[in-house]
C-alpha positions as a Markdown table, in Angstrom:
| # | Residue | x | y | z |
|---|---|---|---|---|
| 1 | Unk | 134.3 | -143.5 | 12.0 |
| 2 | Unk | 133.2 | -140.6 | 9.8 |
| 3 | Unk | 130.9 | -142.8 | 7.7 |
| 4 | Unk | 129.5 | -144.3 | 10.9 |
| 5 | Unk | 128.7 | -140.8 | 12.3 |
| 6 | Unk | 127.1 | -139.7 | 9.0 |
| 7 | Unk | 124.9 | -142.8 | 9.0 |
| 8 | Unk | 124.0 | -142.3 | 12.7 |
| 9 | Unk | 123.0 | -138.7 | 11.9 |
| 10 | Unk | 120.7 | -139.8 | 9.2 |
| 11 | Unk | 119.1 | -142.5 | 11.2 |
| 12 | Unk | 118.8 | -140.4 | 13.6 |
| 13 | Unk | 120.8 | -141.4 | 16.8 |
| 14 | Unk | 121.8 | -139.6 | 19.9 |
| 15 | Unk | 125.2 | -140.3 | 21.5 |
| 16 | Unk | 124.5 | -140.6 | 25.2 |
| 17 | Unk | 128.1 | -141.6 | 26.2 |
| 18 | Unk | 131.3 | -142.9 | 24.9 |
| 19 | Unk | 134.2 | -144.6 | 26.6 |
| 20 | Unk | 137.5 | -146.2 | 25.7 |
| 21 | Unk | 137.1 | -150.0 | 25.9 |
| 22 | Unk | 140.7 | -151.2 | 25.2 |
| 23 | Unk | 142.3 | -153.9 | 27.3 |
| 24 | Unk | 144.4 | -151.4 | 29.2 |
| 25 | Unk | 141.5 | -148.9 | 29.7 |
| 26 | Unk | 139.2 | -151.7 | 31.1 |
| 27 | Unk | 141.5 | -151.7 | 34.1 |
| 28 | Unk | 140.6 | -148.1 | 34.9 |
| 29 | Unk | 137.5 | -147.0 | 36.8 |
| 30 | Unk | 134.6 | -146.2 | 34.5 |
| 31 | Unk | 134.7 | -142.4 | 34.9 |
| 32 | Unk | 138.4 | -142.4 | 33.8 |
| 33 | Unk | 137.5 | -144.3 | 30.6 |
| 34 | Unk | 134.9 | -141.6 | 29.6 |
| 35 | Unk | 135.6 | -139.7 | 26.4 |
| 36 | Unk | 135.1 | -135.9 | 26.9 |
| 37 | Unk | 134.9 | -134.4 | 23.4 |
| 38 | Unk | 135.9 | -130.7 | 23.6 |
| 39 | Unk | 132.9 | -128.5 | 22.6 |
| 40 | Unk | 130.5 | -131.4 | 22.5 |
| 41 | Unk | 128.7 | -132.1 | 25.8 |
| 42 | Unk | 126.6 | -135.3 | 26.1 |
| 43 | Unk | 124.0 | -136.1 | 24.9 |
| 44 | Unk | 125.2 | -135.4 | 21.4 |
| 45 | Unk | 122.4 | -135.3 | 18.8 |
| 46 | Unk | 124.2 | -136.7 | 15.7 |
| 47 | Unk | 121.7 | -134.8 | 13.5 |
| 48 | Unk | 123.2 | -131.5 | 14.8 |
| 49 | Unk | 126.8 | -132.4 | 13.8 |
| 50 | Unk | 127.4 | -129.9 | 11.0 |
| 51 | Unk | 130.9 | -131.2 | 10.3 |
| 52 | Unk | 131.3 | -134.9 | 11.0 |
| 53 | Unk | 135.0 | -134.8 | 10.0 |
| 54 | Unk | 135.7 | -132.1 | 12.6 |
| 55 | Unk | 133.7 | -134.1 | 15.2 |
| 56 | Unk | 135.7 | -137.2 | 14.4 |
| 57 | Unk | 139.0 | -135.4 | 14.8 |
| 58 | Unk | 137.9 | -133.9 | 18.1 |
| 59 | Unk | 136.6 | -137.3 | 19.2 |
| 60 | Unk | 139.9 | -139.0 | 18.3 |
| 61 | Unk | 141.9 | -136.4 | 20.2 |
| 62 | Unk | 139.6 | -137.0 | 23.2 |
| 63 | Unk | 139.9 | -140.7 | 23.1 |
| 64 | Unk | 143.7 | -140.4 | 22.8 |
| 65 | Unk | 143.8 | -138.7 | 26.2 |
| 66 | Unk | 142.1 | -141.5 | 28.0 |
| 67 | Unk | 144.4 | -143.9 | 29.9 |
| 68 | Unk | 147.6 | -141.9 | 29.2 |
| 69 | Unk | 150.5 | -142.2 | 31.6 |
| 70 | Unk | 151.2 | -138.9 | 33.4 |
| 71 | Unk | 154.0 | -137.1 | 31.5 |
| 72 | Unk | 153.5 | -139.2 | 28.3 |
| 73 | Unk | 154.7 | -137.4 | 25.2 |
| 74 | Unk | 153.1 | -137.3 | 21.7 |
| 75 | Unk | 149.5 | -137.1 | 20.7 |
| 76 | Unk | 148.4 | -140.6 | 22.0 |
| 77 | Unk | 146.4 | -143.3 | 20.2 |
| 78 | Unk | 143.3 | -141.8 | 18.5 |
| 79 | Unk | 142.1 | -145.2 | 17.3 |
| 80 | Unk | 141.5 | -147.1 | 20.5 |
| 81 | Unk | 138.6 | -149.5 | 20.8 |
| 82 | Unk | 135.6 | -147.6 | 22.1 |
| 83 | Unk | 132.1 | -148.3 | 23.3 |
| 84 | Unk | 129.4 | -145.8 | 22.3 |
| 85 | Unk | 126.0 | -145.7 | 24.0 |
| 86 | Unk | 123.2 | -144.6 | 21.7 |
| 87 | Unk | 119.6 | -143.6 | 22.1 |
| 88 | Unk | 117.0 | -142.9 | 19.5 |
| 89 | Unk | 114.2 | -140.3 | 19.4 |
| 90 | Unk | 110.8 | -141.8 | 20.3 |
| 91 | Unk | 109.3 | -143.6 | 17.3 |
| 92 | Unk | 112.7 | -144.3 | 15.6 |
| 93 | Unk | 114.0 | -147.1 | 17.9 |
| 94 | Unk | 115.4 | -149.8 | 15.6 |
| 95 | Unk | 115.8 | -153.4 | 16.2 |
| 96 | Unk | 119.4 | -154.7 | 16.2 |
| 97 | Unk | 119.2 | -156.2 | 12.7 |
| 98 | Unk | 117.6 | -153.1 | 11.3 |
| 99 | Unk | 120.3 | -150.9 | 12.9 |
| 100 | Unk | 123.1 | -153.2 | 11.6 |
| 101 | Unk | 121.7 | -153.0 | 8.1 |
| 102 | Unk | 121.4 | -149.2 | 8.3 |
| 103 | Unk | 124.9 | -148.8 | 9.5 |
| 104 | Unk | 126.3 | -151.1 | 6.9 |
| 105 | Unk | 124.4 | -149.2 | 4.2 |
| 106 | Unk | 125.4 | -148.8 | 0.5 |
| 107 | Unk | 128.8 | -147.6 | -0.5 |
| 108 | Unk | 129.6 | -145.4 | -3.5 |
| 109 | Unk | 133.1 | -146.9 | -3.8 |
| 110 | Unk | 132.0 | -150.5 | -4.3 |
| 111 | Unk | 133.6 | -151.4 | -1.0 |
| 112 | Unk | 131.2 | -152.7 | 1.5 |
| 113 | Unk | 131.2 | -151.3 | 5.1 |
| 114 | Unk | 129.8 | -153.6 | 7.8 |
| 115 | Unk | 129.1 | -153.3 | 11.5 |
| 116 | Unk | 129.1 | -156.6 | 13.3 |
| 117 | Unk | 127.3 | -156.3 | 16.6 |
| 118 | Unk | 127.7 | -158.5 | 19.7 |
| 119 | Unk | 126.3 | -158.4 | 23.2 |
| 120 | Unk | 129.5 | -158.0 | 25.4 |
| 121 | Unk | 127.7 | -159.8 | 28.2 |
| 122 | Unk | 127.4 | -162.9 | 26.0 |
| 123 | Unk | 130.4 | -162.8 | 23.7 |
| 124 | Unk | 133.8 | -161.4 | 24.8 |
| 125 | Unk | 135.1 | -160.0 | 21.5 |
| 126 | Unk | 138.5 | -158.9 | 23.0 |
| 127 | Unk | 139.2 | -162.5 | 24.2 |
| 128 | Unk | 138.1 | -163.9 | 20.9 |
| 129 | Unk | 140.4 | -161.6 | 18.9 |
| 130 | Unk | 143.4 | -162.5 | 21.0 |
| 131 | Unk | 142.6 | -166.2 | 21.3 |
| 132 | Unk | 141.3 | -167.3 | 17.8 |
| 133 | Unk | 143.0 | -167.1 | 14.5 |
| 134 | Unk | 139.6 | -167.4 | 12.8 |
| 135 | Unk | 136.2 | -166.6 | 14.2 |
| 136 | Unk | 132.7 | -167.1 | 12.5 |
| 137 | Unk | 130.0 | -164.5 | 12.6 |
| 138 | Unk | 126.4 | -164.8 | 11.2 |
| 139 | Unk | 125.3 | -162.0 | 8.8 |
| 140 | Unk | 121.6 | -162.9 | 8.4 |
| 141 | Unk | 122.1 | -163.2 | 4.6 |
| 142 | Unk | 124.3 | -160.2 | 4.0 |
| 143 | Unk | 127.1 | -160.9 | 1.6 |
| 144 | Unk | 130.5 | -159.7 | 2.7 |
| 145 | Unk | 133.1 | -159.6 | 0.0 |
| 146 | Unk | 136.9 | -159.6 | -0.1 |
| 147 | Unk | 138.1 | -156.0 | 0.5 |
| 148 | Unk | 135.0 | -155.0 | 2.5 |
| 149 | Unk | 135.7 | -153.1 | 5.7 |
| 150 | Unk | 134.3 | -154.3 | 9.0 |
| 151 | Unk | 133.9 | -152.7 | 12.4 |
| 152 | Unk | 133.1 | -155.0 | 15.3 |
């Protein structure tokens, strides 16, 4: 998430909204799925995030609060599936392939990091993950390797 935030900041991107999109949270009304990050009102200009690690920690704490049962103990799950709505300053609006390539970007560790994008109105990722042992994705020529990390 930190790497993604850093890349969004250098693109640049503006975070218009974020919501938990887990199977359980999808049963909640949309306003209850909203992620309210303490100290960061929307819209959040990613270029102005001085400390992406601190923002990621705050974001994780905020998403952990979404969908919690009243009286639940512990910190909650800070790694729930989320949906982030982005906007781009005029003149920097990328195409889907361009944005995907930018977010994948190079890695100093030799490990590739990839963002696989799908239109949720066309492809139901949650259903595919729970129904299929194997799923195929096109990468438009990008070469994923064993050990690479993927965010869908």
